[in-house]
C-alpha positions in Angstrom: 127.4 77.1 176.6 126.8 80.9 177.0 130.2 81.7 178.5 131.9 79.8 175.8 130.0 81.6 173.1 130.9 84.9 174.8 134.5 83.9 174.9 134.6 83.0 171.2 132.9 86.3 170.3 135.5 88.2 172.4 138.4 86.4 170.7 137.0 87.1 167.3 136.5 90.7 168.1 140.1 91.0 169.4 141.4 89.3 166.2 139.5 91.8 164.0 140.6 94.7 166.2 144.3 93.4 165.9 144.0 93.4 162.1 142.4 96.8 162.1 145.2 98.2 164.2 147.7 96.8 161.8 145.8 98.3 158.9 146.0 101.7 160.6 149.7 101.4 161.4 149.3 101.3 165.2 149.6 98.6 167.8 146.6 96.7 169.2 147.2 98.3 172.6 147.2 101.8 171.0 144.0 100.9 169.1 142.3 99.9 172.4 143.4 103.2 174.0 141.7 105.2 171.2 138.2 103.8 172.0 137.4 103.9 168.3 133.9 103.2 167.1 133.5 101.3 163.9 130.9 102.7 161.5 129.4 101.6 158.2 128.6 104.0 155.3 125.3 102.8 153.7 123.1 104.3 151.1 119.4 104.5 151.0 119.4 101.1 149.3 121.2 99.6 152.3 124.3 98.8 150.1 127.5 99.2 152.1 129.7 101.8 150.4 132.4 102.0 153.0 133.6 102.0 156.6 135.0 104.6 158.9 136.2 104.9 162.5 135.4 107.7 164.8 137.4 108.6 167.9 136.2 110.4 171.1 137.7 113.6 172.2 139.5 111.7 175.0 141.4 109.6 172.5 145.2 110.2 172.9 146.3 112.6 170.1 149.9 111.1 170.1 148.3 107.9 169.0 145.8 109.5 166.6 148.6 111.1 164.7 150.2 107.7 163.9 147.0 106.6 162.0 147.5 106.6 158.3 144.9 108.9 156.6 143.3 110.3 159.7 141.3 113.5 159.7 142.4 114.9 163.0 139.9 117.9 162.8 137.0 115.5 162.6 138.6 112.6 164.5 137.8 110.1 161.9 139.5 107.9 159.3 138.0 106.1 156.3 138.6 102.4 156.1 138.9 100.7 152.7 136.0 98.3 151.9 138.5 95.4 151.5 140.6 96.3 154.7 140.0 92.7 156.0 140.2 90.8 152.7 142.7 88.3 154.1 140.5 87.6 157.2 139.8 84.1 158.0 136.2 83.2 157.4 
């Protein structure tokens, strides 16, 4: 059962990443190449106020330039709280 659970988690993660790539205006393959890290903005009260992605220095700049709303100087982009509102639950 462990392998099936791992597979299901991988598939869900891929689906989330595909939706996130679409939200950013890039392809899934481009998203994977960026090696983005998904971060949560929380307050002292542990309430989630937003999300953002950060990108390592090695991320391809030609792909990063395609991302809507990116701050290239800081290699990050804010993500709307409702970016996945149409996600299957």
